[in-house]
N, C-alpha and C positions, 0 to 999 in steps of 0.2 A: 878400074871398073868397080863400081859400088853395087853390091848385091844384097838384097834383103830377103831372108828366108823366113817364112811364116807358115809352117805346116800345121794342119790339124792332126789329131791323133789317128793312128791306124788301129781301129777298134780291136781290142783283144790282143794286140801285139806291141805297138809302140806308142809312147806318149807323144805329145806335140813336140817337146824339146828333144826327145830321142830321135824322132824322125827328122827334125830340123838340123840337129848336129850331124846326122848321117849324111844328109845332103851336102852340108858344108864340107865334111871330110872328103866326100867324093869329088867335089869341085877342086879342092886343094890338091888332089892327086894329079889333076890335069893343069891347073893354074895355081902355082904356089903364092902368087902375090896379090890377089884381089882383096878389096875391102869388103868383108862379109859380116853381116850382123844377123844373128838368129833370134827370132822372137817367138814366144809361145802364142798359140792362138786356140780358140775354141768358139763354138756357137751355142754353148749351153749344155752340151753333152758331157760325156765322161772326161774327167781331167780338167774341167774348166776352173774350179777354184784353186787347183794346184798351179795352173798357168798364171793366175793373177796374184797369188799369194806374195811373191817377191816384190810386187809393185805397190802394195798397200800396207799401211801400218795396222796390223791386225793380230789377233790371237787365234790359235786353233782350239776349238772346243770339241773334245772327244766325247762320244756318246754311244751307248749300245741301244739300238733301236730294232724294231720289227723289220725284217727283210721283206723282199717282194713276195715270198711265199709264207711269211709269218715267222720264219726262224730268226733268232737273234743274230744281228750282224754288228760289227764294230764300224761306226761311222763318225763323221765330224763335219763341222761347218766353220766358217771364219767369222770373227766378230771384231769390228773396229770400235773400241770404246770412244775414241775421239769423235768419230762421225755417227756413233750410235747406229751403225749399219751392220747387218748380218748378211753373209753371202752363203746361201744354201744351194747345194748341188743335188738335184733329185737322184742322179745316178749313184750317189754315195749311199742311198738308203733303199731305193726302189728300182735299181738298175739291172739291166740284162746281164751285165758282167758279174753280178753277185750270185748267179745261178748257172748251172751247167746247161748246155743247149737241150739235152734230153728232158730237162725239167721245165722248159718254157711252157707257160700255161696262162694265156690271156684271160681265161675265165676266173682263175684263182688269184692272180697277182694283185697286190694291193699297194696303195700309196700311203698306208698308215705310217710307215717309218718316216716318210718325208714330213708328215704332219708332226711327228714327234720332234724332229729337228727344229721345225718352225716354232713349236711350243716352247722348247728350251730357249731359243733365241729371244722370244717374247719375255720370258722370265728373267733373262739376263739384262733386259732393259732396251732391247732394240726398238728404235722408232722407225726404222726403214729396213725392209727385208727384201733382198734380191733373190728370187728363186730361179735358178738356172734349170730350164726344162730340156731334157734330152736324154737319150740312152735308156729310157725307162722300159721295164718289163710289163707295164700295166696297161689296162684298158678299162679302168673303173670310173672315169670321169672325175677323178680327184675325190671320190666319195670317202675313201679310207683316210685321206688327209683331213677332210672335214670332221670325220669321227674322232680322230686324234685331237682335234682342236675343240672338241666339246659339242659339236653339232649332233643332234639326235636324229638318226635315220631309222624309221620304223616300218615294219611290214603291216599288213592289213589287220593283224591282231594286236598291234601296239608293241610288238617285241622289236628289239634292235636287230637290224639285218646283219648278216654275215659280211665278211670282207670279200673284195674282188668283184668282178662283174657278176659272178654267180649270186652273191648277196644282193647286189644292186638290182638284180632282176625281181627281187621281192619287195622293192621299195614302194610304199604307199603314201608316206607323208614325211615331212621334215620339220624339226623344231630347232631354230637357229638362235634362240635367245641366249643360250649358254656358250656360244662360239667365242673363242679367243681371237684377238687380232684386230678388232674394230678400232679405228683411229690410227692404225699403223699404215705407213706408206709402203704398199707392196708393189714390187715390180715383177712381172712375169717375163723372164728373159728367154726369148726363143726367136728363131728365125723361120719357124714353121708358120705358114699362113693358111693351112687347111682348116675348114670348119669342123665342128664336132661330129656331124652326121653326114650321111650321103656317100656316094661313090668316091668323092674326094675327101672324105672325112677320116677321123682317127682310125676307125676299125678297118676300113677297106684299104687305105694307103699304108698304114704302119702295122696293122695286125699281123700280116704274114711274117714279118721279121721277128715277131714276138711268139711265134708258134701257132698262129691261127691258120687252119686249113681253109680252102675256099668255101666249104659248106658251113663253116663257123661264122663267116663274115656278116651275113644278113642278121643272124641272131645277136651278135655283139653290137651291131649298129642299132638294132631295135631296142636293146637295153639302154644304150646311151640316149636314144631319142625319147624313150619313156622317162628317163631321168630329167631331160630337158623339159618335157611336158609338165611333169610334177613340179619342177622348179619354176616354171613359167618364164624361162629365159630362152633366147633365140639359139637354136642349134646350128644355124647357118652363118652365125657371125664369124667373120674372118679371124683366124688365129686361135679359136677355141678348141681346135683338135690337137694341139700340142701335147705330147707326153700322155697319150691315151685319154685326152680330154681334161688333164689336170689344169690346164690354162682356163678351161670353162669354169671350174670351181673357183680358181683364184680370182678371175675377173668378176664373176657374178656374186660370189659370196663374201669376198674379202676386198673388193674394189680395186684389184690390181690393175696397173697400167701395163699394156703390152709394149715391150721394147726389144729391139734386136740384141740378142745375146752376143753376136759377133761384134756389133758396134760398141757394146759396153766393154768387151775385152780389149778391143782396139784402142779405145779411149784410155783405159787404165794403163795399158802397156806403152803407150806412145808410138804405136806402130805407124799411124798415119803420117806423122812427121818424118819417120824414117823412110817411108815409101816416097814421100815428096822429094827426098834428096838422093834416091837410088837411081841406078841405070836399069837394073833387072830385078823383078820381083818373082820369087819362086814360092808357090803354095801347093796345097794338095791334101789328100786324105786317103783312107784305105780303099775306097771305091768311088769312082766318078761315073755317074749315070744320070738319067733324067731327073732323079730326085735331088741331085746336087744343085739344080737351078732353083729349088724351093727355099732360097735364102740361106743355104749352107755357107760356112765360113770361107771356103776357098773362092766362092763366087763374089762374096763381099770384098775380099782382098783384091781379087782381079779387077773389080769395078773401081776400087780406090786407085789401083795402079793406072788404069786407063784414064781416070780423071786427071792424073798428072802426066799423062803421055808416056807411061813406062811400059816396057815389055813385060808380059805376064806369062809365066810357064807353070804348068801343073805337073807334079809328080805324084802318081797314085799307085796303090797296090795292084788294082785291076780296073778295067773299064767294064761298064755294063750297058744295057740297052739305053740308048739316047745320049751316049757320051758325046756324039758328034754335035748335038745341040749346044753343048758347053763351048765347043770351038766357035760355033757361030755367034755365041753370046759375047765372045771377046778374048778368050784365051789364045795366045799365039801358038802354043804347043801344049799337048797333053801326052805325057809319057808314062806308060805303065811300067812296073818293075820288070826287070829281066827274068826274075824268078820270085813270084809272090809266095809268102810263107807266114803262118801264124806264129811260128817260133821266133822269139825276139832276136836271138843272135843271127839266125838266118835272114830275118827281115832287114836287120841293120846292114849286113853285108850286101844284100841285094840293093838296098837304097844307095849305098856308097858306090857300088858298081854302076848303077843306072845313072847317077849324077856325074860320075867320072866320064862315062860314055857321052852324056849330053853335052859336056864341055870339052870333049876331046878335039 
């Protein structure tokens, strides 16, 4: 029996590889002789560049940048000199995991640090920059990123606006003549298809997980809509709502092409070829719910498995509202952990136990 395991990370507790290895160890407790291959996977969020690093000829570029709330954080990106390609992970500079939950603040969080990573990659000679969007703490439409790259965003008095959505609320005009990155091939890597604004947009759908209360959502949405109006770009365009609207800025100001983050990772790691030759495919993430269907990595992997007529099983930390729709979409089984935990050691033990029971 050939089994391919391609788990996404369990946010805040397990990396993709840690989750995958735990599933493998659990299976081996029940079946000591299957042919098991573990692949890293991601859809652009936390841990994406770590997942692909072993599969590409690249250097790690360390950099201290502005974190999501303006504090200095240690970050990095990958750069392939041979391909003149940089791989930037937004979560490494502007991610939720860089701040404690009690400090989540979608009004103040900024993408400035992500812009600093991109700026450094440009200086290193990158001609192609893949920006993995996901796991962000931000809701500023990518305004901070643009500021870091030299775009002047001014209030009605001609002063530069502050950072975050709070600063963006004061925006009256933009001057893009000094922006870096023109002529570079940008890829906005995400599997989010939501638009920038509206009830299916960045603020309403993803704002709550970044600390936005229900009464904040209309205001946050109106700030992004005003940004779109001043920019004279369409806030309803598919995919512009990724990472608090960072994809909106990348697509419209830097000419980025929107591509599936999960597909990019799958291609780099060779996962599709492995699935083609497997009997069973196991994937999953920390939480499976209705949002999983919005292009998340486990669904992409499941669809690839079904394309080749393979059985697809999901192992997740917990299930949420709408998880049954994922079953209808094609998963053969969805199995939550016997005991979900944010503690790494406890989570690994629970994954092992769940996988062992699954194959008992």
